[in-house]
C-alpha positions in Angstrom: 25.8 -144.8 -52.9 22.2 -143.6 -53.3 23.6 -141.8 -56.2 25.1 -144.8 -58.1 22.0 -146.4 -57.8 19.6 -144.2 -59.0 22.4 -143.9 -61.6 23.4 -147.7 -62.2 20.3 -149.3 -61.7 16.8 -148.7 -61.3 15.4 -149.7 -57.6 12.6 -151.6 -57.4 9.5 -149.4 -56.8 8.7 -150.6 -53.1 12.3 -149.5 -52.3 12.1 -146.4 -54.1 8.9 -145.3 -52.3 10.1 -146.7 -49.0 12.8 -143.8 -49.9 10.4 -141.5 -51.1 8.7 -141.9 -48.3 11.9 -141.5 -45.8 12.9 -138.4 -47.7 9.3 -136.6 -47.7 9.8 -137.6 -44.1 13.1 -136.0 -43.6 12.7 -133.0 -45.3 9.6 -131.7 -43.7 11.7 -131.5 -40.5 14.0 -129.8 -42.7 11.6 -127.8 -44.5 9.4 -126.7 -41.3 13.1 -125.8 -39.9 13.8 -123.7 -43.3 11.0 -122.1 -42.8 11.0 -121.6 -39.4 14.2 -119.9 -40.1 13.2 -117.6 -42.6 10.2 -117.0 -40.5 12.6 -116.2 -37.5 15.5 -114.2 -40.0 11.8 -112.6 -41.3 10.7 -111.6 -37.6 14.4 -110.3 -36.5 15.3 -108.0 -39.4 12.0 -107.0 -38.6 12.4 -105.9 -34.9 15.6 -105.0 -35.8 14.9 -102.6 -38.4 12.2 -101.3 -36.4 14.8 -101.1 -33.2 17.2 -99.8 -35.6 14.5 -97.3 -36.6 13.4 -96.4 -33.2 17.7 -95.8 -32.3 17.6 -93.3 -35.6 14.8 -91.3 -34.0 16.0 -91.7 -30.1 19.0 -90.1 -31.4 17.5 -87.7 -34.0 15.3 -86.6 -30.6 19.2 -87.1 -28.8 20.7 -84.5 -31.3 17.5 -82.5 -31.7 17.7 -82.3 -27.4 21.4 -81.5 -27.4 20.9 -78.7 -29.9 17.7 -77.3 -28.4 20.3 -77.4 -25.2 23.2 -75.8 -26.8 21.3 -73.6 -28.1 19.2 -73.0 -25.0 23.0 -72.8 -23.5 24.0 -70.3 -26.1 20.7 -67.7 -25.7 21.5 -68.6 -21.8 24.5 -67.7 -22.0 24.2 -64.9 -24.4 21.2 -63.2 -22.3 23.6 -63.8 -19.2 26.5 -61.9 -21.3 24.1 -58.7 -22.3 22.3 -58.8 -18.8 23.6 -56.9 -15.7 23.4 -59.7 -13.2 25.8 -62.8 -13.4 25.7 -66.0 -11.7 27.1 -67.1 -8.8 27.4 -70.1 -5.9 28.2 -71.0 -2.4 29.1 -74.4 -1.1 27.9 -75.3 2.2 30.1 -73.5 3.8 28.7 -70.3 2.6 32.2 -69.5 0.6 32.0 -68.7 -3.2 32.7 -71.6 -5.3 31.5 -70.4 -8.8 31.2 -66.6 -10.7 30.6 -66.2 -13.8 32.4 -64.5 -16.4 29.9 -61.8 -16.7 30.9 -60.6 -12.9 34.3 -59.2 -13.8 33.2 -57.6 -16.7 30.7 -55.9 -14.6 32.6 -55.1 -11.6 35.8 -54.9 -12.6 36.5 -57.4 -9.4 39.1 -60.5 -10.8 36.9 -63.5 -9.3 40.3 -65.0 -7.7 39.6 -62.2 -5.3 36.2 -63.6 -4.5 36.1 -67.3 -5.1 36.6 -69.3 -1.3 35.9 -66.5 0.6 32.4 -65.3 2.8 30.2 -62.8 1.2 30.8 -60.8 4.8 34.7 -61.0 4.3 34.0 -59.0 1.2 32.7 -56.1 3.2 34.4 -55.0 6.4 33.5 -51.1 5.9 30.3 -51.7 5.4 30.3 -54.5 8.2 31.2 -52.1 10.5 29.0 -49.2 9.4 25.6 -51.6 9.1 26.3 -54.9 11.6 22.6 -55.1 12.0 21.9 -55.4 8.5 24.4 -57.7 8.3 23.2 -60.0 11.6 20.0 -60.2 9.9 21.3 -61.5 6.4 23.6 -63.9 8.2 20.4 -65.2 9.7 18.9 -65.9 6.9 21.8 -68.0 5.6 21.7 -70.0 8.5 18.6 -70.8 8.4 19.0 -71.5 4.5 16.3 -69.4 3.1 16.0 -67.4 0.0 16.7 -63.6 0.3 16.2 -60.6 -2.7 17.9 -58.0 -3.3 20.5 -57.8 -0.3 23.0 -55.3 -1.2 26.0 -54.2 -0.1 29.1 -52.8 -0.4 32.6 -54.7 -1.7 35.4 -53.5 -0.6 38.7 -55.5 -1.9 41.5 -53.5 -0.7 43.2 -52.0 -2.9 42.7 -54.0 -5.9 40.7 -52.3 -8.8 36.9 -52.3 -8.5 36.7 -51.8 -4.6 34.0 -50.0 -3.0 31.5 -51.5 -5.9 27.7 -51.6 -4.5 26.6 -54.9 -5.2 22.8 -56.6 -4.8 22.5 -60.4 -4.9 19.5 -62.7 -4.9 19.8 -66.8 -3.9 18.1 -69.9 -2.7 19.4 -72.7 -1.1 20.6 -75.9 -3.5 20.4 -79.7 -2.4 21.3 -83.0 -4.3 19.1 -85.7 -4.8 19.5 -87.1 -1.3 18.1 -83.6 0.4 21.5 -82.9 1.6 21.9 -78.9 1.7 25.5 -78.4 -0.7 25.0 -74.3 -0.8 23.2 -71.5 -2.4 23.4 -70.2 -6.0 21.7 -67.2 -7.0 22.4 -63.8 -9.4 24.2 -60.5 -8.9 24.3 -57.2 -10.6 26.6 -54.1 -9.7 24.4 -51.4 -9.1 27.5 -49.0 -7.9 26.5 -46.4 -10.7 22.5 -46.6 -9.2 23.9 -46.0 -5.9 26.3 -43.0 -6.6 23.5 -41.8 -8.9 21.1 -42.3 -5.7 23.3 -40.8 -3.2 24.3 -37.3 -5.9 20.2 -37.4 -5.6 20.0 -37.5 -2.0 22.6 -34.9 -1.3 21.5 -32.7 -4.3 17.9 -32.8 -2.3 19.5 -32.3 0.8 20.9 -29.2 -0.6 17.9 -27.9 -2.0 16.6 -28.4 1.4 18.7 -26.7 2.9 18.9 -23.8 0.4 14.6 -24.1 0.6 14.8 -23.6 4.3 17.2 -21.0 4.1 14.5 -18.9 1.9 13.1 -16.6 4.3 9.3 -17.0 2.7 7.2 -19.8 3.1 7.7 -22.2 0.6 4.8 -25.7 0.8 2.8 -28.6 -1.5 -0.9 -29.1 -0.2 -3.3 -31.7 -1.6 -6.6 -30.8 -2.8 -7.6 -31.8 0.5 -5.3 -29.2 2.5 -2.5 -31.6 3.7 0.4 -30.6 3.6 3.0 -32.9 1.1 6.4 -30.8 1.9 7.0 -27.9 4.1 10.5 -25.3 4.5 11.3 -24.4 7.9 9.9 -20.9 7.2 6.2 -22.4 6.0 6.6 -24.3 9.6 7.6 -21.4 11.9 4.8 -19.7 10.5 2.1 -22.6 12.1 4.5 -22.9 15.6 5.5 -26.6 14.7 8.6 -28.2 12.4 8.6 -29.6 9.3 7.9 -33.3 10.3 5.2 -32.1 12.5 3.3 -30.6 10.1 3.6 -32.4 7.2 2.3 -35.3 9.8 -0.4 -33.5 11.6 -2.0 -32.3 8.2 -2.1 -35.8 7.2 -3.9 -36.7 10.9 -6.4 -33.6 10.3 -8.8 -32.8 8.1 -11.2 -30.3 8.5 -9.9 -28.5 11.0 -10.3 -24.5 8.7 -11.6 -21.9 9.6 -12.9 -18.7 7.2 -9.2 -18.0 5.9 -7.8 -21.5 5.5 -11.0 -22.1 3.6 -10.5 -19.4 1.2 -6.8 -20.9 0.6 -8.2 -24.0 0.0 -10.5 -23.0 -2.6 -7.6 -21.3 -4.2 -5.4 -24.2 -4.6 -8.2 -26.5 -5.7 -8.7 -23.7 -8.5 -5.3 -23.8 -9.1 -5.6 -27.9 -9.1 -9.0 -28.0 -11.5 -7.5 -25.4 -14.3 -3.6 -26.7 -14.0 -3.1 -23.0 -14.3 -0.6 -21.2 -12.1 -2.4 -18.4 -10.0 -0.8 -15.1 -8.6 -2.5 -13.5 -5.5 -1.0 -10.5 -4.9 -2.5 -9.5 -1.4 -3.7 -12.3 1.3 -4.0 -12.4 4.6 -2.8 -15.0 7.0 -2.9 -15.2 10.6 0.3 -17.6 12.2 0.2 -19.2 15.9 1.5 -16.2 17.6 -2.0 -14.4 16.3 -0.1 -12.0 14.2 -1.7 -10.6 10.9 0.8 -11.3 7.4 0.1 -9.9 4.5 1.3 -12.5 1.7 1.8 -12.5 -1.9 1.2 -15.8 -3.0 2.4 -17.9 -6.5 0.3 -21.0 -6.5 1.7 -23.8 -9.2 0.0 -27.1 -10.0 2.0 -30.1 -9.0 2.5 -33.7 -9.6 3.6 -35.6 -6.5 4.7 -38.5 -8.0 3.4 -40.5 -4.5 0.3 -39.0 -5.5 -2.4 -39.8 -8.3 -3.4 -36.5 -8.5 -2.1 -33.1 -8.7 -1.2 -31.1 -6.1 -0.4 -27.5 -5.7 2.5 -25.7 -4.8 2.8 -22.8 -3.5 5.5 -19.6 -2.8 4.1 -17.2 -0.2 6.1 -14.3 0.2 5.8 -11.9 3.3 4.9 -8.7 2.2 3.8 -7.1 5.5 6.5 -4.8 6.2 6.7 -3.7 2.7 2.9 -3.1 2.6 3.4 -1.0 5.6 6.5 0.9 4.3 4.2 1.4 1.3 1.7 2.6 3.5 4.2 4.5 5.6 5.9 6.1 2.5 1.8 7.0 0.9 1.1 8.6 4.2 4.5 10.6 4.5 3.3 11.6 0.8 0.1 12.7 2.0 1.2 14.3 5.4 4.2 16.1 3.1 1.1 17.1 0.3 -0.7 18.5 2.8 1.6 20.5 4.2 2.3 21.7 0.8 -1.0 22.2 0.5 -1.4 24.4 3.5 1.0 26.5 2.4 -0.4 29.8 1.5 2.2 30.2 -1.4 1.3 28.6 -4.8 4.2 26.0 -5.7 4.8 24.7 -9.2 7.5 21.9 -9.8 8.9 21.8 -12.9 11.3 19.9 -15.1 15.0 21.2 -16.4 11.9 21.7 -19.8 9.3 24.0 -18.0 6.8 21.1 -17.7 4.5 20.4 -14.4 5.8 17.5 -12.1 3.9 18.7 -8.9 1.5 21.4 -7.5 0.3 21.9 -4.4 -3.7 22.8 -3.5 -2.9 26.8 -3.9 -1.5 26.2 -7.0 -4.6 24.2 -8.5 -6.8 26.8 -7.7 -5.0 29.5 -9.1 -4.8 27.3 -12.7 -8.2 25.5 -12.2 -6.8 22.2 -12.9 -5.7 19.2 -11.2 -2.4 18.0 -9.9 -3.2 15.1 -12.3 -4.4 16.9 -15.3 -1.4 19.5 -15.1 1.5 16.7 -15.3 3.0 16.9 -18.0 2.3 20.2 -19.2 4.1 23.2 -19.8 3.6 25.6 -16.6 2.9 28.3 -19.0 0.0 26.9 -20.7 -1.7 27.1 -17.5 0.0 30.0 -15.9 0.4 32.2 -18.5 1.4 35.4 -16.2 4.4 33.2 -15.0 5.8 32.7 -18.5 8.5 34.7 -18.6 9.7 32.9 -15.2 10.9 29.7 -17.7 14.4 31.6 -18.3 15.2 32.0 -14.5 14.1 28.5 -14.3 16.6 27.7 -16.5 19.2 30.1 -14.9 18.6 28.8 -11.7 19.0 25.0 -12.5 22.0 26.3 -14.9 23.9 28.1 -11.5 22.4 26.1 -8.7 21.0 29.3 -6.7 17.4 30.3 -6.1 16.4 33.4 -8.5 13.5 36.2 -7.2 11.5 38.3 -8.8 10.5 40.7 -6.1 6.6 42.3 -6.6 5.7 41.0 -9.6 2.2 42.7 -11.0 -0.6 40.8 -11.9 -4.0 40.6 -12.6 -6.6 38.8 -11.6 -10.5 39.3 -12.6 -9.8 42.8 -13.0 -8.0 43.4 -9.8 -4.3 44.3 -9.8 -1.8 42.3 -7.5 1.8 42.2 -6.5 3.5 38.7 -6.0 6.7 37.6 -5.4 8.3 34.8 -7.3 10.8 32.7 -6.3 12.8 30.0 -8.6 14.5 27.0 -6.4 16.8 24.6 -8.1 16.3 21.2 -6.9 18.7 18.6 -8.0 18.4 14.6 -6.5 19.8 11.5 -8.2 21.1 12.8 -11.4 17.0 14.4 -11.8 16.9 18.1 -11.8 14.2 20.5 -11.8 12.8 23.7 -9.7 10.3 24.8 -7.7 8.2 28.3 -8.5 7.1 29.7 -5.6 4.6 32.6 -6.2 3.2 34.7 -2.9 0.9 36.8 -2.9 2.0 40.4 -1.2 -0.8 41.8 -2.5 -2.1 42.8 1.3 1.5 43.5 2.1 2.0 46.0 -0.9 -1.3 47.8 0.8 -0.2 47.5 3.9 3.0 49.5 3.5 1.2 52.0 1.6 -1.2 52.5 3.9 1.8 52.5 6.5 2.9 55.4 4.4 -0.4 56.5 4.4 -1.2 56.6 8.5 2.0 58.3 8.9 0.2 60.9 7.1 -2.7 60.6 9.0 -0.8 60.0 12.7 0.3 64.0 11.4 -2.8 65.1 10.5 -4.2 63.5 14.0 -1.3 65.3 16.0 -2.3 68.6 14.4 -5.8 67.8 14.6 -5.4 66.9 18.7 -3.3 70.0 18.6 -6.1 72.4 17.0 -8.7 70.5 18.9 -6.5 72.1 22.3 -6.2 75.2 20.3 -9.8 75.1 19.8 -10.7 74.7 23.0 -9.7 78.0 24.6 -12.0 80.6 22.2 -14.6 77.8 22.8 -14.0 78.5 26.6 -14.0 82.2 25.8 -17.5 82.3 23.4 -19.3 80.1 26.3 -18.2 81.9 29.0 -18.8 85.5 27.6 -22.2 84.3 25.7 -23.0 83.4 29.1 -21.9 86.7 30.7 -23.8 88.4 28.0 -26.8 86.8 28.8 -26.0 86.9 32.8 -25.5 91.1 32.4 -28.8 91.6 30.9 -31.1 89.6 33.0 -33.5 92.0 34.8 -33.5 90.1 37.9 -30.4 91.2 39.0 -30.6 93.9 41.4 -26.2 94.9 40.3 -28.0 94.8 36.8 -31.2 97.0 37.2 -28.7 99.4 39.2 -26.3 100.0 37.0 -29.1 100.8 34.2 -31.0 103.3 36.4 -27.5 105.0 37.0 -27.0 105.2 33.0 -30.9 106.0 33.0 -31.9 102.6 30.7 -34.8 100.8 31.4 -33.4 97.5 31.7 -36.9 95.7 31.2 -37.6 98.2 28.1 -34.3 96.8 26.3 -34.8 93.2 27.5 -38.3 93.5 25.4 -36.0 94.9 22.6 -33.5 92.1 23.0 -36.6 89.7 22.8 -38.1 91.3 19.4 -34.9 91.6 17.4 -34.3 87.8 18.7 -31.3 89.3 20.0 -31.1 86.7 23.2 -32.3 83.9 21.2 -29.0 84.2 19.0 -27.0 85.0 22.1 -28.7 81.2 23.2 -27.7 79.6 20.0 -24.5 81.1 20.6 -23.9 79.3 23.7 -25.6 76.2 22.7 -23.5 75.7 19.4 -20.4 76.4 21.4 -21.4 73.8 24.2 -22.1 71.5 21.0 -18.3 72.1 19.6 -16.9 71.9 23.3 -18.8 68.7 23.5 -17.3 68.0 20.0 -13.8 68.2 20.5 -13.9 66.3 23.6 -15.1 63.3 22.2 -12.3 63.8 19.7 -10.0 64.3 22.1 -11.3 61.0 23.7 -11.1 58.8 20.8 -7.7 59.8 19.5 -6.2 58.9 23.0 -4.9 55.5 21.9 -3.9 53.2 24.6 -3.7 49.4 25.5 -7.3 48.1 26.1 -9.0 48.9 29.0 -12.2 46.7 29.8 -14.8 48.6 31.6 -18.5 49.1 32.1 -19.8 50.9 29.5 -23.4 52.6 29.5 -24.8 51.5 25.8 -26.7 54.1 25.4 -24.7 56.8 26.0 -21.4 55.3 23.7 -24.0 54.9 20.6 -25.4 58.5 21.0 -21.3 59.6 21.3 -20.6 57.4 18.5 -23.8 59.2 16.6 -22.7 63.0 17.3 -18.8 62.0 16.3 -20.5 60.5 12.7 -22.6 63.7 12.1 -19.3 66.0 13.0 -16.9 63.8 10.7 -15.3 65.9 8.0 -15.0 63.5 5.3 -18.4 62.1 5.9 -20.0 65.8 5.5 -17.5 66.1 2.4 -19.4 63.0 0.6 -22.9 63.0 1.8 -24.4 65.4 4.9 -25.3 62.7 8.1 -27.3 65.0 9.2 -30.0 64.2 6.6 -30.1 60.6 7.8 -32.9 59.9 9.5 -31.2 58.3 12.4 -33.5 55.7 14.3 -33.3 54.2 17.7 -34.8 50.9 19.3 -32.8 50.8 22.3 -33.5 48.0 25.0 -34.1 49.5 28.5 -32.7 46.2 30.3 -29.9 46.5 28.4 -27.7 49.3 29.6 -23.8 48.7 30.9 -22.2 46.6 28.7 -18.4 45.6 30.0 -16.3 45.6 26.7 -13.3 48.8 25.6 -15.7 51.8 25.3 -13.4 53.4 22.4 -12.5 50.1 20.5 -16.6 49.2 19.9 -16.6 53.0 19.2 -14.1 52.6 16.2 -16.7 49.4 15.1 -20.0 51.5 15.3 -18.6 54.5 14.1 -16.9 52.8 10.5 -20.3 51.1 10.3 -22.5 54.1 10.6 -19.8 55.5 7.7 -20.0 52.8 5.6 -23.8 52.9 5.3 -23.4 56.4 5.0 -21.3 56.4 1.8 -23.4 53.3 0.5 -26.4 54.9 0.3 -25.3 58.2 -0.6 -24.2 56.4 -3.5 -26.8 54.8 -4.1 -28.9 58.2 -3.9 -31.2 56.8 -1.4 -34.2 59.5 -1.6 -35.1 58.6 2.3 -31.4 57.4 3.7 -32.2 55.6 7.3 -30.1 54.2 10.0 -31.6 52.0 12.7 -29.6 51.3 15.9 -31.2 48.6 18.2 -29.8 46.9 21.3 -31.4 43.8 23.0 -30.3 41.1 25.7 -29.7 37.8 23.2 -27.7 35.7 26.1 -24.9 35.4 26.6 -24.8 38.3 24.2 -25.5 42.2 24.5 -27.2 42.4 21.0 -26.0 45.7 19.0 -27.7 46.3 15.7 -27.3 49.1 12.7 -29.7 49.0 10.3 -29.6 50.7 6.7 -31.7 51.2 4.2 -29.1 51.5 1.4 -28.7 49.2 -2.0 -27.9 46.1 0.7 -24.8 43.3 -1.0 -25.0 40.2 -3.0 -23.7 36.7 -2.0 -20.0 36.9 -3.7 -19.7 40.7 -1.6 -21.4 38.8 1.4 -18.2 35.8 1.6 -15.4 38.7 1.4 -17.1 41.4 3.5 -14.9 40.7 6.6 -11.4 40.5 4.1 -8.7 42.3 4.6 -8.1 45.0 1.4 -11.5 43.5 0.1 -13.5 46.3 -0.4 -16.5 47.7 -3.2 -15.4 51.5 -3.1 -13.8 53.1 -6.3 -9.4 53.0 -5.6 -8.9 55.7 -3.9 -11.9 56.0 -1.6 -11.1 53.2 0.8 -8.3 50.9 2.1 -10.9 47.4 2.6 -9.3 47.3 6.4 -12.2 48.9 8.2 -14.5 45.9 8.2 -11.7 43.7 9.1 -10.2 45.9 12.0 -13.9 46.0 13.4 -14.1 41.8 12.8 -10.4 41.7 14.7 -11.8 44.1 17.5 -15.4 42.0 17.7 -13.9 38.3 17.3 -10.5 38.6 19.2 -10.4 41.3 21.2 -14.0 41.1 22.7 -14.5 37.3 22.2 -17.6 38.2 20.2 -19.2 38.0 17.1 -19.1 40.3 14.0 -22.3 39.3 10.9 -24.0 40.5 8.3 -27.3 39.9 6.6 -27.9 41.7 3.1 -29.6 41.0 -0.4 -29.3 43.5 -3.4 -31.9 46.3 -2.8 -32.7 45.3 0.2 -30.3 46.8 2.8 -27.7 45.9 5.1 -28.0 45.0 8.7 -24.6 44.0 11.0 -24.9 42.5 14.1 -22.7 42.9 17.0 -22.9 40.4 19.7 -20.6 40.9 23.0 -20.5 38.9 25.4 -22.6 40.2 28.9 -19.8 38.7 31.3 -16.4 39.7 32.3 -15.0 36.9 31.0 -12.9 39.6 28.3 
């Protein structure tokens, strides 16, 4: 209708204005509604867009969180699968409800053998072997307390994986209302570790047993002297067990004597230097007080439980070994003393003649010590025995000794004789020989003297027989000379009667005989006969050898008798007239009687007189004199025979009483006179015979005989 109005007739202005006014007021709400709608629509679209963006952001964040969670789960799964642990869960009845896949891979036990069972149902053997451990574990579970590193042995019958050692840790879990719903935790298979530890323990036990079986002391100490470990031998040395020794050393800090201080100083030296040390010999006193000699090796030792280095010691008891060595050394010295004390020269050689051993006489003979002579050819040191090398080789080859009797040797211009014996030696595949040289010079000379003695005995017997025969004419001479003097004596009546009967004046006859010295001659004949008879009597007395008889002897008479024998000695007169020697006497009047064997002491003094006379004769002394002195020198009676002859040097004095030593020419003496005299005085009479002399100052032989009757 309105359209028609507009199109058909123009309305009037009022209507138009009214219509316009009505339209305006109608359009205002519409416009406002439209504007409000448009504004609401814009606000709604904006809110939707914001929400959309928020939802998109939340979705994106959730997707990122889900991706991170998936990544974390994957990483956790990878770590779990790669690690040695698995995840497990238990319900409120403490029965397994979950095991991660890693469980089977690690243990070889199928989860179906475990799920629905309690832990102690999997370890019946371990439970029976160690019930206390399991009771404590069950108490922790009942109290719903966390636990860590519980180890047990899971035995699943005869199924695979039986006998596995498992170590588990867990903590209780609760739901949202705080109700206990079980345990969750981790586990790991430590079977190989347990086996390794068991093997290590067994190895340590075996090693411990082996060390305890070692008889030597093995121990370790720290720098304070505390024992860290020890074997039984070390503990036994201290009288303790191993545990007591280790515990004791930890509680005693300084209970140390001088010996232990020395050992501690050695230990610290090894610890500080870090170098091993060997002590060849050190003393150690055990708990019984017995001192042992130890050979100790000390080595730096790192103890895992300590932050510092200790010292490991191995002490070997060498007491018996040292004693054995000392005994061997003592026996060697003893045997060496034995062979050194032998008068024979002993030379040990190898098959090639090189010296291996010498005794002391051999060292003196060659002028070299055993050490210097070892390894040298024996012919270099004993050139006079060099020709014995063939005997050495032959004795070794034949295995029997070879003797060379009376081998002639020259020593410092003197002729000596020796028996040389070569003995083969075979021991422990080593061969050699011993050359033994015995000086038989004395024996050879004795044998020669025995021959000479036999001759002299014959001469002595002849002389004794001649002395007996001489006694008869001497008796006739003495008796005749005595009768002549009696028959011409004028004081005998019978002589006067016969003279008057034949017309002879007996007084005039005696005057004639005196003037013609006939009576003097007759007296000389009588005195000479008496002296000859005395000499013969002395000779017979001296030649009567018998067993020694000690009797009281007038010393002056004994000396005078010897002087008469010396004056009439044939050999002495042959070389020197004894009557030309001045005899001086200095007798002690207080010393008259000496208890001795008269014949033997006469022999000694006669020998001294003969030696003095011969020495002075050879020297050509212008006024030879021998002085005989006697005096008391308690507890001895002293007899001195002093001459003014050539005297003797120091070398001669040292050997003057040696058998067969003589300064006389060959054939002039045997060298036995003074040695026999020395034997008679020292051995037979328990006295002393000595000599003092210097060259050009004569000699004085002193005989000291005991004053008592002890001989």
